C-alpha positions, 0 to 999 in steps of 0.5 A, a space after each residue: 500500500 502506498 503512503 498516499 493510500 495509507 494517509 487516505 485510510 487514516 483520514 477516513 478512519 480518524 477524520 469523522 466530523 464530530 465535536 465543535 467543528 462538526 457543530 460549526 460546519 452544520 450551523 454555517 451550512 444551514 445559515 450561509 450555504 455549502 461554501 461556508 461549510 466546506 471552508 469550515 471543514 477545510 480549516 479543521 483538515 488543515 489543522 489535522 494536516 499540521 499535526 500529521 506532518 509533525 508525526 510523519 516527519 518526526 518533529 519531536 521537539 515540536 511534538 514535545 513542546 505541544 504536548 507539554 503545554 497541551 493543557 494551556 493550549 486546550 484552555 485557549 481552544 475551549 475559550 474560543 469555542 465558548 466565545 463562538 457559542 455565546 456569539 451564536 446565542 446572541 445572534 438575532 438575525 434569522 433571515 433565510 440563507 445568506 451568501 457568505 461575504 468575501 470579508 467573512 471567508 477567512 474567518 470561517 477557515 481560521 476559526 475552525 483551524 484555531 479550534 483544530 490546532 488547539 488539540 495537540 493530543 491529535 499528534 498521539 492519535 496520528 502516531 498510533 495510526 501510523 504505527 497501526 499501519 506499520 509506519 514508524 520513525 522519521 519519514 523522508 520527504 517523498 514518503 511523508 508528503 503523500 502520507 500527509 496529503 492522503 490524510 488531508 484528502 481523507 478527512 476533508 472527504 468527511 467534511 464534504 459528506 457532512 456539508 452535502 447531507 446538511 445542504 440536502 436536509 436544509 432544502 427539505 426542511 423549514 428551519 427557524 434560524 434564530 432558534 437553530 443558532 441558539 441550539 448550536 450556541 448551547 451545544 458549543 458552550 457545553 463543549 467548551 465548558 466540558 473541555 475547560 473542566 476536563 483540563 482543570 480536573 486533570 
């Protein structure tokens, strides 16, 4: 099996769209349309790609630093999730689907990237996946690059599926966007609070 296919398999197995970014992807697809959902998923896949590269190329100094301070990084991530959740709770605009404005496109990507990158434990997940497929040690550039690209493609495929499913559901259902935003805001606030409490308890 080539490194590209191994990366694709890892992305498909470990890239299920759950958690805060999954919630944001659904909310943004419903509110702004599929392009917003795809951009949100792209940010998460890009963050996973960074951590996969750290594991694939054996960047132990970077990995050790991130894992050493993962509690602080997790707290920053939980703060961002709480902020996004509170923003949705107080978002009163409930108009039909709006087109994403050019100025908002970077924010859609960067917010999900920030949430994904504040989960350094993902490095351990990818290292486990690499070991499971018989990949160990520092890889050469010609091996690591297709592995990481394959992983990116695998994870992003899930975000595409989630966005497509949400778009199809949006066409067949009548949704009150005000209450929808509040519901997703509560979910994000709960997720952010759980992550924060987990760090303090641990």
